[in-house]
MARPAZA-467436 format. One line per 8 residues: number of its first residue (from 0); their letters; for each residue x, y, z of N, C-alpha, C, O, CB. Coordinates in steps of 0.2 Angstrom, whole numbers, m for minus. Glycine has a CB too. Layout:
BEGIN
NUM	A	X Y Z X Y Z X Y Z X Y Z X Y Z; ... $
END
This chain:
BEGIN
0	XXXXXXXX	m159 m104 226 m160 m100 220 m163 m94 221 m168 m93 226 m164 m104 215; m161 m88 218 m164 m82 220 m170 m81 215 m171 m84 210 m159 m76 218; m174 m77 218 m180 m75 214 m179 m69 209 m176 m64 211 m186 m73 219; m181 m70 203 m180 m65 198 m186 m64 194 m190 m69 193 m174 m67 194; m187 m59 191 m192 m57 186 m190 m59 179 m184 m59 178 m195 m50 187; m195 m60 175 m193 m62 168 m189 m56 165 m191 m50 166 m199 m63 163; m184 m57 161 m180 m52 158 m174 m50 162 m170 m45 160 m184 m46 157; m173 m52 168 m168 m51 173 m163 m56 173 m165 m62 172 m170 m49 180 $
8	XXXXXXXX	m157 m55 174 m151 m60 175 m151 m62 182 m152 m58 186 m144 m57 172; m149 m69 183 m149 m71 190 m144 m67 194 m140 m63 191 m147 m78 190; m144 m68 200 m139 m64 205 m132 m63 202 m129 m68 202 m140 m66 212; m130 m57 201 m123 m56 200 m121 m57 193 m115 m56 191 m119 m60 204; m125 m60 188 m123 m61 181 m126 m56 177 m132 m53 178 m126 m68 179; m123 m54 172 m125 m50 167 m122 m52 160 m117 m55 160 m123 m42 168; m125 m50 154 m123 m52 148 m116 m49 146 m112 m52 143 m128 m50 142; m115 m43 148 m108 m40 147 m105 m38 154 m109 m35 158 m109 m33 143 $
16	XXXXXXXX	m99 m40 155 m96 m38 162 m96 m31 162 m94 m27 157 m89 m41 163; m97 m28 168 m97 m21 169 m89 m19 169 m85 m22 171 m100 m19 176; m88 m12 166 m82 m10 165 m78 m9 172 m82 m7 177 m81 m4 161; m72 m10 173 m68 m9 179 m68 m1 181 m69 3 176 m61 m11 179; m68 0 187 m68 7 189 m61 11 187 m56 7 188 m69 8 197; m61 17 184 m55 20 183 m51 21 189 m53 23 194 m56 26 179; m44 20 188 m39 21 194 m35 27 192 m32 27 187 m35 14 195; m34 31 197 m30 37 196 m23 35 197 m21 33 203 m32 43 201 $
24	XXXXXXXX	m18 36 193 m11 33 194 m8 37 199 m4 34 202 m7 34 187; m10 43 201 m7 47 206 m8 44 213 m4 44 218 m9 54 206; m14 41 213 m16 38 220 m13 31 221 m13 29 227 m24 37 220; m10 28 216 m7 21 217 0 21 219 2 17 223 m7 18 210; 4 26 217 11 27 219 11 30 226 7 34 228 15 31 214; 16 28 230 17 30 237 21 37 236 24 38 231 21 25 241; 20 41 241 24 47 241 31 47 240 34 51 236 22 51 247; 35 42 243 42 42 242 44 39 236 50 39 234 45 38 248 $
32	XXXXXXXX	40 36 232 41 32 226 41 36 220 36 40 219 37 26 225; 46 36 216 46 40 209 44 36 204 45 30 203 53 43 208; 40 39 199 38 35 193 43 36 188 46 41 187 31 38 191; 44 30 184 48 30 179 46 35 173 40 36 172 50 23 176; 51 38 170 49 42 164 46 38 158 47 32 157 56 46 161; 42 42 155 39 38 149 44 36 144 48 40 142 34 43 146; 43 30 141 48 28 137 45 29 130 39 27 128 50 20 138; 49 32 125 47 33 118 51 28 114 57 28 114 48 40 116 $
40	XXXXXXXX	47 24 110 50 19 106 50 22 99 45 24 96 46 12 106; 56 23 96 57 26 89 54 21 84 55 15 84 64 27 88; 50 24 79 47 20 74 52 21 68 53 26 66 40 22 72; 55 15 65 59 16 59 55 18 53 49 17 52 63 10 58; 59 22 49 56 24 43 56 18 38 61 16 35 60 30 40; 50 15 37 50 9 33 47 11 26 42 14 25 46 4 36; 51 9 21 49 10 14 48 3 11 52 m1 10 54 14 10; 41 2 9 40 m4 5 42 m3 m2 41 2 m5 32 m5 6 $
48	XXXXXXXX	45 m9 m5 47 m9 m11 44 m15 m15 44 m21 m12 55 m9 m12; 41 m14 m21 38 m19 m25 43 m20 m31 44 m16 m34 31 m18 m27; 45 m27 m31 49 m28 m37 46 m33 m42 43 m38 m40 56 m32 m34; 46 m31 m48 42 m35 m53 48 m37 m58 52 m33 m61 37 m31 m57; 49 m43 m59 54 m46 m63 51 m49 m69 48 m54 m69 58 m51 m59; 52 m45 m75 50 m48 m81 56 m49 m86 57 m47 m92 45 m42 m85; 61 m53 m83 67 m54 m87 67 m61 m90 72 m64 m93 73 m54 m82; 61 m65 m89 61 m72 m92 60 m72 m100 60 m67 m103 55 m76 m89 $
56	XXXXXXXX	59 m78 m102 58 m79 m109 50 m79 m111 46 m82 m108 61 m85 m112; 48 m75 m116 41 m74 m117 40 m75 m125 44 m73 m129 38 m67 m115; 35 m78 m127 33 m80 m134 29 m74 m137 29 m73 m143 30 m87 m135; 24 m72 m132 19 m67 m135 19 m61 m130 21 m61 m124 13 m70 m136; 16 m55 m133 15 m49 m128 10 m51 m123 10 m48 m117 13 m43 m133; 5 m55 m124 0 m57 m119 4 m61 m113 2 m59 m108 m5 m62 m122; 9 m65 m114 12 m68 m109 16 m63 m104 16 m63 m98 17 m73 m112; 18 m57 m108 22 m52 m104 17 m48 m99 18 m47 m94 25 m47 m109 $
64	XXXXXXXX	11 m47 m102 6 m43 m98 3 m48 m93 1 m45 m88 0 m40 m103; 2 m54 m94 m1 m59 m89 4 m59 m84 2 m59 m78 m2 m66 m92; 11 m59 m85 16 m60 m80 16 m53 m76 17 m53 m70 23 m61 m83; 15 m47 m79 15 m41 m76 9 m41 m71 9 m39 m65 15 m35 m81; 3 m43 m73 m3 m43 m69 m2 m48 m63 m4 m47 m58 m9 m46 m73; 1 m54 m65 2 m59 m59 6 m57 m54 5 m58 m48 4 m66 m62; 11 m53 m55 16 m51 m50 14 m44 m47 16 m42 m42 23 m49 m53; 9 m41 m49 6 m35 m46 m1 m35 m44 m3 m30 m41 7 m29 m51 $
72	XXXXXXXX	m4 m40 m45 m11 m41 m43 m12 m40 m35 m18 m38 m33 m14 m47 m45; m8 m42 m31 m8 m41 m24 m4 m35 m21 m3 m35 m15 m6 m47 m20; m2 m31 m26 2 m25 m23 m2 m20 m20 m8 m19 m22 6 m22 m29; 0 m18 m14 m3 m13 m10 1 m6 m11 6 m6 m15 m4 m15 m3; m1 m1 m8 3 5 m8 10 4 m6 11 1 m1 0 11 m3; 15 6 m10 22 5 m8 25 12 m10 23 16 m13 25 m1 m13; 31 12 m7 35 18 m9 38 18 m16 38 23 m20 40 19 m3; 41 12 m17 45 12 m24 43 5 m27 42 0 m24 53 12 m22 $
80	XXXXXXXX	42 6 m34 41 0 m38 47 m1 m43 48 4 m46 34 1 m42; 50 m6 m42 56 m8 m47 53 m13 m52 51 m18 m50 62 m10 m43; 54 m11 m58 51 m16 m64 58 m17 m68 61 m13 m71 46 m12 m68; 60 m24 m68 65 m26 m71 63 m29 m78 59 m34 m78 70 m31 m67; 65 m26 m83 63 m29 m90 69 m32 m93 74 m30 m94 60 m23 m94; 67 m38 m96 72 m42 m100 71 m41 m107 66 m38 m110 72 m49 m99; 76 m43 m111 76 m42 m119 70 m45 m122 67 m42 m126 82 m45 m122; 68 m51 m119 62 m54 m122 56 m50 m121 52 m50 m126 62 m61 m119 $
88	XXXXXXXX	55 m48 m115 49 m44 m114 49 m38 m118 43 m36 m120 48 m43 m106; 54 m35 m119 54 m28 m122 53 m29 m130 50 m25 m133 61 m25 m121; 56 m35 m132 55 m36 m139 47 m38 m141 45 m36 m146 59 m42 m142; 44 m41 m136 37 m43 m137 32 m37 m136 27 m37 m139 35 m49 m133; 33 m33 m131 28 m28 m129 31 m21 m127 28 m17 m124 25 m31 m122; 36 m19 m130 39 m13 m129 34 m7 m131 35 m2 m128 45 m12 m133; 30 m8 m136 26 m3 m139 21 0 m133 19 6 m133 22 m5 m145; 18 m5 m129 13 m3 m124 15 m5 m117 11 m5 m113 7 m6 m126 $
96	XXXXXXXX	21 m6 m116 24 m8 m109 24 m2 m105 22 m3 m99 31 m12 m109; 26 4 m107 26 10 m103 19 11 m100 18 13 m95 28 15 m107; 14 11 m104 7 12 m102 5 7 m97 2 8 m92 2 12 m108; 6 0 m98 4 m5 m94 8 m4 m87 4 m5 m82 6 m12 m97; 14 m2 m87 17 m1 m80 15 5 m77 13 4 m71 25 0 m81; 14 10 m80 11 16 m77 4 15 m74 3 17 m69 11 22 m82; 0 11 m78 m7 10 m75 m7 6 m69 m11 6 m65 m11 7 m81; m2 1 m69 m2 m4 m63 0 0 m57 m3 m2 m51 3 m9 m65 $
104	XXXXXXXX	5 5 m57 7 8 m51 5 15 m50 8 19 m46 15 8 m51; 1 18 m54 m1 25 m54 m3 27 m47 0 32 m45 m6 26 m59; m8 24 m44 m10 26 m37 m7 21 m32 m8 22 m26 m17 25 m37; m2 17 m33 0 12 m28 7 14 m26 10 12 m21 0 5 m31; 11 18 m30 18 19 m29 20 26 m29 17 30 m34 23 15 m33; 24 28 m25 27 35 m25 32 36 m30 33 42 m33 29 38 m19; 36 31 m31 42 31 m36 41 25 m40 40 19 m38 48 32 m33; 43 25 m47 43 20 m51 50 20 m55 52 24 m58 37 20 m56 $
112	XXXXXXXX	54 14 m54 60 13 m57 59 8 m62 57 2 m61 66 11 m52; 62 9 m68 62 4 m74 69 3 m76 73 7 m78 58 7 m80; 71 m4 m75 77 m6 m77 77 m10 m83 73 m15 m84 80 m10 m71; 81 m7 m88 81 m11 m94 88 m13 m95 93 m11 m92 79 m6 m100; 89 m18 m100 96 m20 m102 101 m14 m104 98 m9 m106 96 m26 m107; 107 m15 m103 112 m10 m104 111 m8 m112 110 m12 m116 119 m12 m103; 113 m1 m113 112 1 m120 106 6 m120 102 7 m115 111 m4 m125; 106 10 m125 101 15 m126 95 13 m130 90 16 m131 104 21 m129 $
120	XXXXXXXX	95 7 m133 90 4 m137 83 4 m134 78 6 m137 91 m3 m140; 83 2 m127 76 2 m124 75 7 m119 71 7 m115 75 m5 m121; 80 12 m119 80 17 m113 73 21 m114 71 24 m109 85 22 m114; 70 22 m119 64 26 m120 58 23 m116 53 27 m115 62 26 m127; 58 17 m114 53 14 m110 52 17 m104 46 18 m102 54 6 m109; 57 19 m100 56 23 m94 53 30 m95 49 32 m91 63 23 m91; 55 33 m101 52 39 m102 45 39 m104 41 43 m103 56 43 m108; 43 33 m107 36 32 m109 32 31 m102 26 33 m102 35 25 m113 $
128	XXXXXXXX	35 27 m97 31 27 m91 30 33 m88 24 35 m86 35 22 m86; 35 38 m88 34 44 m85 29 49 m89 25 52 m86 41 48 m85; 29 48 m95 24 52 m99 17 49 m98 13 54 m97 26 51 m107; 16 43 m97 9 40 m96 7 42 m89 1 44 m87 9 33 m96; 12 42 m84 11 45 m77 8 52 m77 4 53 m73 17 44 m73; 12 56 m81 9 63 m81 2 64 m84 m2 67 m81 14 67 m85; 1 60 m89 m6 60 m92 m11 57 m87 m16 61 m86 m6 55 m98; m9 52 m83 m14 49 m78 m15 54 m73 m21 55 m70 m12 43 m76 $
136	XXXXXXXX	m10 58 m71 m11 62 m65 m15 68 m67 m19 71 m63 m4 65 m63; m14 71 m73 m18 76 m76 m25 74 m76 m30 78 m75 m15 79 m82; m27 68 m79 m33 66 m79 m37 65 m73 m43 66 m72 m33 59 m83; m33 62 m68 m35 61 m61 m37 68 m58 m42 68 m54 m30 58 m57; m33 73 m59 m34 80 m56 m41 83 m59 m45 85 m56 m28 84 m57; m42 82 m66 m48 84 m69 m54 81 m66 m59 84 m65 m47 83 m77; m53 74 m65 m59 71 m62 m61 73 m55 m67 74 m54 m57 63 m62; m56 74 m51 m57 76 m44 m60 83 m44 m64 85 m40 m50 76 m40 $
144	XXXXXXX	m57 88 m49 m60 94 m49 m67 94 m51 m71 98 m49 m56 98 m54; m69 90 m56 m76 90 m58 m81 87 m53 m87 88 m53 m77 86 m64; m78 83 m48 m82 80 m43 m83 85 m37 m88 84 m33 m79 74 m40; m79 90 m36 m80 94 m30 m85 99 m32 m87 101 m37 m73 98 m29; m89 101 m26 m94 106 m27 m91 113 m28 m86 115 m26 m98 106 m20; m94 117 m32 m91 123 m34 m92 129 m29 m89 134 m30 m94 126 m40; m95 127 m23 m96 133 m18 m92 132 m12 m92 136 m8 m103 133 m17 $
END
């Protein structure tokens, strides 16, 4: 057993291993040996899409909003949000569905698509989403402007 003072580690032991010495890559290869060219791996352009399906049968507007919340509560930043609305959801909650969709995806999606049943009866819901998004963007910009230092 080696003699040691209090506070010292026994011979050759330390709490953290010492880092390895850096090796110069030029010194490792032999003069006649050629090094392979660096390989570049292409990264695909991935676009995340969140799909919300509200095409089921709903009895109240609260059920529609609860389903919207349940399907979007774990949503992260995505490129596109696709919201599919059914006749039942539109009949129960059309008056405030544009605001609810816009508020759910305002800071989380770059694009929002609203799919409604064929015909023009419910086509205004998509324009309501866009109107609310413009309002939220203007409000957000005012808030950020007020937070910045004037100098």
